[in-house]
N, C-alpha and C positions, 0 to 999 in steps of 0.2 A: 638127724639123718636116719632114714629108714633102711634097714637091711632087706634086700629082696633076694629070695631064693632063686638061684640060677636054674632055668629049665631049658635044657638043650633042644627039646622038641619045639618049644615056642620060638626059639631062635631059628630053627630050620624052617618053620612056618613063615616067619618074617622074611627070611631070605627068599623063600619060594614066592611070596607075594610081591617082593621087589622085582624079582626076575620076570614074573608074569606081567607086571606093569611095564617093565622095560620092553618086553617083546610083544606087548599089546594083547596078551591073553588074559581074560578074566579067570579068577579062581573057580574051580568046579563047585565048591560048596563053602559056605562061611561057617563061623562058630555056631555051635548048638543046632545046626541044621534048620534054623528058622527061615533062612532065605536060600534059595537055590539060583545060581546063575547058569543059564544054558550057555553052551559054547557059542559065542557071537564075536563079531569083529570088534566091538567096543561096548562099554556099559556106561550109560549116563549116570551122573551123580544124582542122588535123591536125598531129601530131608523128609522125615516122617515125624509129625507132631500130633498132639491130642488135646482137645478141650473137653469140657463136660458133655458137649453135644455131638462132636464129630472127631473123626480121624482125618488128617490132611496129609497127602503125599504130594510133595513138590519135586518135579524132575526137571533138570536142565537138559534141553535138547535143541540148542540153537542150530539153525540151518536146516532143520527138518520141517517139511511141509505137513500141515494138518492131515492131509489125505494119506500120508505115509506112516501114520501112527495108529495102532490098534490096541484097544484096552479090553480085556476079557476077565470075567470072574467065573471060575469053574472049580468045583470040589474044594472050596475054601481057599483058593489061590487067586490073587489078583495079578494079572500079567500085563506088562506094558511091552509092546514090541513095535519095531518099525525099522526104518532105514534112512541114513543120511547119505545122499548121493554126492559123489565127488565131481567137482567141476572138470569138464573135459579140457584137455590141453589144446590150445589153439595155436595156429601158425603165428610165429612172431612173439609168442608169449612163453616164457620159461619160468618154471617154479624153482626158486632158490631154496626154499624150506617149506615142508609140509608137516605141521605138527598136529593138526586137527585129525581126529579119527573119523573114518568113513566106513560105510557098510551097514550091515544089519546089526540091531541090538535087541536085547530082551532082558527084562528084569521081572522077577516073580517074588511076591510077598504073601505070606500067610495072612488071611483076613481074620481079625480077632473075632471071638465068639459073640461078642455083644454088638457087632456091626450089622447094620441092615443092608444086606447085599442088593436088595431090590431098589434102593434109593440112591445109588451111586451117581455122582455127577462129575463130569470132567470138563475142564476149560483149558484151552490152549491159546496163549497170547505171548508175543515177543520172545519166543523160544523157551517159555516156561510152561510146563504141563502141571496143572493143579487138579488133583483128584480129591473129591470130598466124599467121605464114607460116613454117613450119619450113624449114630448109635441107636439101637432099637429102644423103644419106649419101655419095654418090659425089663431091660437090663439096667435102667437108671435106678440108683438107690432112692429109697423112699423113707422119709423120717416118720417114726411112729411115736406118738406121745404116750407115755406110760404114767398112769395115775397111781398114787400111793394111797392105800386105804388104811 
């Protein structure tokens, strides 16, 4: 069993995150300041992975049309923004529960220094947004043979 030092500020931060989730408000800033969330109606979940050649950002945005999504790169920040529109209530149709989030969203991520911003590709299919950020050729490690004399 490991002993963990109690940090009251971390607990306050956890409570704040839970309350924000309950009331649908994203946090203003996450740990280490690497990612900033603008005040939006909701924030889609993303996975960020890396291979030797590319960075891959996968975002879940079901129910959002391709035309309602905008991706920009400016000053070393990649920003995904858009809007999921709520279905209009029709006569004779009542909603008993609405758990899905609707409205505008925005997520921003710092682009790594070794990424080639000019070759970014985005694909949107079945509610998944896949952004591929290739690494620049100059940033790839190169093996050098050393001869012993």
